[in-house]
C-alpha positions in Angstrom: 113.3 134.2 132.8 113.5 132.2 129.6 112.0 133.6 126.4 110.9 131.0 123.9 109.9 131.3 120.2 107.4 128.7 119.1 106.8 127.7 115.4 104.0 125.5 114.1 103.6 125.5 110.3 100.3 124.6 108.6 99.6 124.2 104.9 99.0 127.9 104.1 100.1 129.6 107.3 102.4 129.4 110.3 101.4 129.8 113.9 104.1 131.8 115.8 104.1 132.5 119.5 106.3 134.0 122.1 106.5 132.6 125.7 108.2 134.0 128.8 108.6 130.9 130.9 105.1 129.3 131.0 103.3 132.5 130.0 102.3 133.1 126.4 102.7 136.8 125.8 102.1 136.9 122.0 100.6 134.6 119.3 99.8 135.2 115.7 99.0 133.2 112.6 101.3 134.4 109.8 99.6 133.8 106.4 101.6 133.0 103.3 100.8 134.2 99.9 99.0 131.5 97.9 100.8 132.4 94.6 104.2 132.2 96.3 103.4 128.8 97.7 102.2 127.6 94.3 105.5 128.6 92.7 107.3 126.2 95.0 107.8 122.7 93.4 108.5 121.0 96.7 107.7 121.7 100.4 111.2 122.6 101.3 111.3 125.3 98.6 108.9 127.2 100.9 111.4 127.4 103.7 113.1 130.7 102.9 109.8 132.5 102.2 108.2 131.2 105.4 111.4 132.0 107.5 111.3 135.6 106.1 107.6 135.9 107.1 108.6 134.9 110.7 111.5 137.4 110.8 109.1 140.1 109.6 106.7 139.1 112.4 109.4 139.5 114.9 110.5 142.9 113.6 106.9 144.2 113.8 107.0 143.4 117.5 110.5 144.8 118.0 112.0 141.3 118.5 114.8 139.4 116.9 116.0 135.8 117.1 119.0 136.7 119.3 116.5 137.8 122.0 115.3 134.2 122.6 116.7 131.5 124.9 115.4 128.8 122.7 113.1 127.9 119.8 110.4 125.3 120.1 109.4 123.8 116.7 106.7 121.4 115.7 108.2 117.9 115.1 107.9 116.7 111.5 107.6 113.2 110.1 110.7 111.7 111.5 111.5 107.9 111.9 110.0 106.2 114.9 111.5 107.7 118.1 110.7 107.7 121.8 108.7 110.4 123.4 110.6 113.5 124.6 112.3 116.7 123.6 115.0 116.6 120.9 117.7 119.1 120.1 117.5 119.9 116.4 120.8 119.2 114.7 122.2 118.7 111.2 121.1 115.1 111.1 117.5 116.0 111.8 117.5 118.9 109.3 119.0 116.7 106.6 116.5 113.9 107.3 113.5 116.3 107.1 114.8 117.9 103.9 115.8 114.7 102.0 114.4 111.5 103.6 111.0 112.3 105.4 108.6 109.7 104.0 105.7 112.1 103.9 105.7 115.8 102.7 103.9 117.5 105.6 104.1 121.2 106.6 105.4 120.3 110.0 108.6 119.1 108.4 109.5 122.8 107.9 109.4 123.8 111.5 112.7 122.4 112.7 114.4 123.5 109.5 113.2 127.1 109.9 114.0 127.1 113.6 117.5 125.8 113.1 118.2 128.5 110.5 116.6 131.2 112.7 118.8 130.1 115.6 122.0 130.4 113.6 122.3 126.7 113.1 122.7 125.9 116.7 123.8 129.2 118.3 120.3 129.4 119.8 119.0 125.9 120.6 116.0 124.7 118.7 114.0 121.8 120.1 111.1 119.6 118.9 108.9 117.8 121.4 106.8 114.6 120.8 106.6 114.6 117.0 103.9 112.7 115.1 106.3 109.7 114.9 106.6 109.1 118.7 106.7 105.4 119.0 106.3 103.7 122.4 104.1 100.8 121.3 104.7 97.5 123.0 105.5 94.5 120.9 102.0 92.9 120.6 100.6 96.2 119.1 103.0 96.1 116.2 101.5 93.1 114.4 99.2 93.7 111.4 98.5 90.1 110.4 101.0 90.2 107.5 104.7 89.8 108.4 106.0 92.3 105.9 103.6 95.1 107.1 104.1 96.4 110.6 101.6 98.7 112.4 103.0 102.2 112.7 102.7 104.8 115.4 101.7 108.0 113.8 99.5 110.1 116.0 98.7 113.5 117.6 101.3 112.7 120.2 102.2 116.3 121.1 98.7 117.3 122.1 97.8 114.0 123.7 100.9 113.8 125.9 100.4 117.5 127.0 96.7 117.0 127.9 97.5 113.7 129.6 100.0 115.5 131.9 97.5 118.2 132.5 94.7 115.8 133.5 97.1 113.7 135.7 98.0 116.9 137.6 94.4 117.7 138.1 93.9 114.1 139.5 96.8 114.7 142.0 99.1 112.3 140.2 102.1 112.2 138.0 101.5 111.2 134.4 103.8 108.3 135.0 101.4 106.9 137.6 98.3 106.9 135.4 96.4 104.5 133.1 94.6 106.7 130.6 92.9 106.6 127.2 93.5 109.8 125.4 91.4 110.7 122.3 92.3 113.5 119.9 89.3 114.6 117.8 90.5 116.6 114.8 90.9 116.4 111.1 92.3 113.0 112.0 91.4 111.0 115.1 93.9 109.3 117.4 92.8 107.0 120.2 95.7 106.0 122.4 96.4 103.9 125.5 98.7 105.4 128.0 100.3 103.1 130.6 102.4 104.8 133.3 103.8 107.4 131.0 104.1 105.3 127.9 101.7 105.4 124.9 101.6 101.6 124.4 99.1 101.6 121.5 97.5 104.0 119.2 95.7 103.9 115.8 97.6 105.4 112.9 95.4 108.4 112.4 95.9 108.3 108.6 95.2 104.5 108.0 93.3 103.1 111.0 90.6 103.7 113.5 87.4 105.7 113.2 86.5 107.8 110.2 86.9 111.5 111.0 85.9 114.8 109.5 88.1 114.3 106.4 89.7 110.8 106.7 88.2 107.5 105.9 89.8 105.6 108.8 90.1 101.8 108.6 88.6 100.2 105.5 87.6 96.7 104.2 90.8 95.4 102.5 89.0 93.5 99.7 86.9 96.5 98.6 89.9 98.8 98.8 91.9 96.4 96.5 89.0 96.5 94.0 89.2 100.3 94.0 93.0 100.3 93.7 93.0 98.0 90.6 89.9 99.4 88.9 92.0 101.7 86.7 89.8 104.7 87.7 92.3 106.3 90.0 96.0 107.2 90.2 97.7 106.4 93.4 97.7 110.0 94.4 93.9 110.4 93.6 93.1 107.3 95.6 95.1 108.4 98.6 93.4 111.8 98.5 90.0 110.1 98.3 90.7 108.4 101.7 92.8 111.1 103.4 91.4 114.5 102.9 88.2 113.7 101.1 86.9 110.9 103.3 84.8 110.8 106.4 82.3 113.6 106.9 83.5 115.3 103.6 82.6 112.2 101.6 79.2 111.6 103.3 78.0 115.2 103.9 80.2 117.5 101.9 81.7 119.3 104.9 84.7 118.8 107.2 83.1 121.1 109.8 81.5 119.1 112.7 79.4 122.1 113.6 77.8 122.1 110.2 77.3 118.3 110.3 75.6 118.6 113.7 73.3 121.3 112.4 72.4 119.1 109.4 71.7 116.2 111.7 69.0 118.2 113.5 66.7 118.1 110.4 68.2 115.3 108.2 68.0 111.6 109.3 70.9 110.6 107.0 73.2 113.2 108.5 72.1 112.2 112.0 73.0 108.6 111.3 76.4 109.5 109.9 77.3 111.7 112.9 76.1 108.9 115.2 78.3 106.4 113.2 81.4 108.5 113.7 80.7 108.6 117.5 80.0 104.9 117.4 83.4 104.1 115.8 85.3 106.4 118.2 83.6 104.7 121.2 84.4 101.2 119.8 88.1 102.2 119.5 88.1 103.5 123.1 86.6 100.2 124.2 89.5 98.3 122.5 92.0 100.5 124.2 90.3 99.9 127.6 90.9 96.1 126.9 94.5 96.9 126.1 95.0 98.5 129.5 93.0 95.9 131.4 90.5 98.3 132.8 90.9 100.3 136.1 91.4 103.5 134.2 92.3 106.8 135.9 90.6 108.7 133.0 89.3 108.7 129.5 90.5 112.1 128.1 88.8 113.6 125.1 90.6 116.6 123.5 91.0 118.3 120.1 89.0 120.7 118.1 85.8 118.6 117.8 85.7 118.2 121.6 84.2 121.7 121.7 80.9 120.1 120.6 79.4 119.0 123.8 76.5 117.3 122.0 78.9 115.2 120.0 81.1 114.3 123.0 78.0 113.2 124.8 77.3 110.6 122.1 80.7 109.1 122.9 80.5 109.5 126.7 77.2 107.7 127.1 78.9 104.6 125.5 82.2 104.6 127.3 81.6 106.2 130.7 81.3 102.8 132.4 85.0 102.2 131.5 86.2 105.2 133.6 86.0 108.9 134.4 85.5 110.9 131.2 87.3 114.2 131.2 86.9 116.7 128.3 89.7 119.1 127.5 88.6 120.9 124.3 91.0 122.4 121.8 94.7 121.9 121.0 97.6 122.8 123.2 100.4 122.3 120.8 102.0 125.8 121.1 102.0 125.5 124.9 103.4 121.9 124.7 106.3 123.0 122.5 107.1 125.9 124.8 107.0 123.7 127.9 109.1 121.0 126.3 111.9 123.5 125.6 111.4 125.1 129.0 111.9 121.7 130.8 115.3 121.3 129.1 116.3 124.9 129.8 115.6 124.5 133.5 117.4 121.2 133.6 114.2 119.2 134.5 114.6 117.1 131.3 117.7 116.2 129.3 117.3 116.9 125.5 117.6 113.8 123.4 119.8 113.7 120.3 118.5 112.6 116.9 120.9 110.3 114.9 
């Protein structure tokens, strides 16, 4: 039996879970003191405080790092890398500390895991980080030579759910043509061709608007905003990522509240319909990328719990292929299974350089 500790940091808390082989035996969300977080000038200054909170969690459950076969950590904002499970090493830790292009809470996971594991005494792994890049060449062109489309997505959850659905279809993931849609704070719509995610919208900059992100925007109007003198760069970025989408239109990032508003407010109903419309349009584009003959269109993520909202998408895209709904996020399970495949010798861990 392999015992695996799984770490998934968020902005104000860290999800921690304990797995014995495939079975999750314990999970808890460890909250961090807001004042302590505020005293940290950079994200990485939070690392010792968050690591101590995880050690305290383990002590409460009569556990210690030495009792684990491996640690599975959420992958941070790394350079573009192929899908897979990576052994956390000094190179990765150094990159996340000093070179990651975006400050994101997920950058902390591998750093914390590496320290908890005695800097390699207990192996720490990351699986399918947000920077997984398997796009084929035609998908990389933006229309301007100096700007290349980037592959930033909810790869961890999408890959895990794709494998799950493939198994239910009696196939291997590597035998399937799928579109996988992650509906969360950001929305990723991805084309999966025989085990490779060949195209995906950058969930920060492209695709449909979501609960709190603006999605793709008209370039001319965006330039006018940028040079209006009304916003700093940080304010403008926040306007489109964090305060866009449903937040901008309806004042909420909660789809349940938006759906409730839509029952009695025509404007809210139109905005919810527009979000479903844009998601459906993106799915249609990915169907063209794959040339049809889809094994499945898979809809997952937190917003997939709303059957009424999913139905708005399904009625537009069901003609492209079987629509399968797998609500929720399976990141903790996916991290544990990635580490477990390596421990069992079913997959060879990749090295980050």
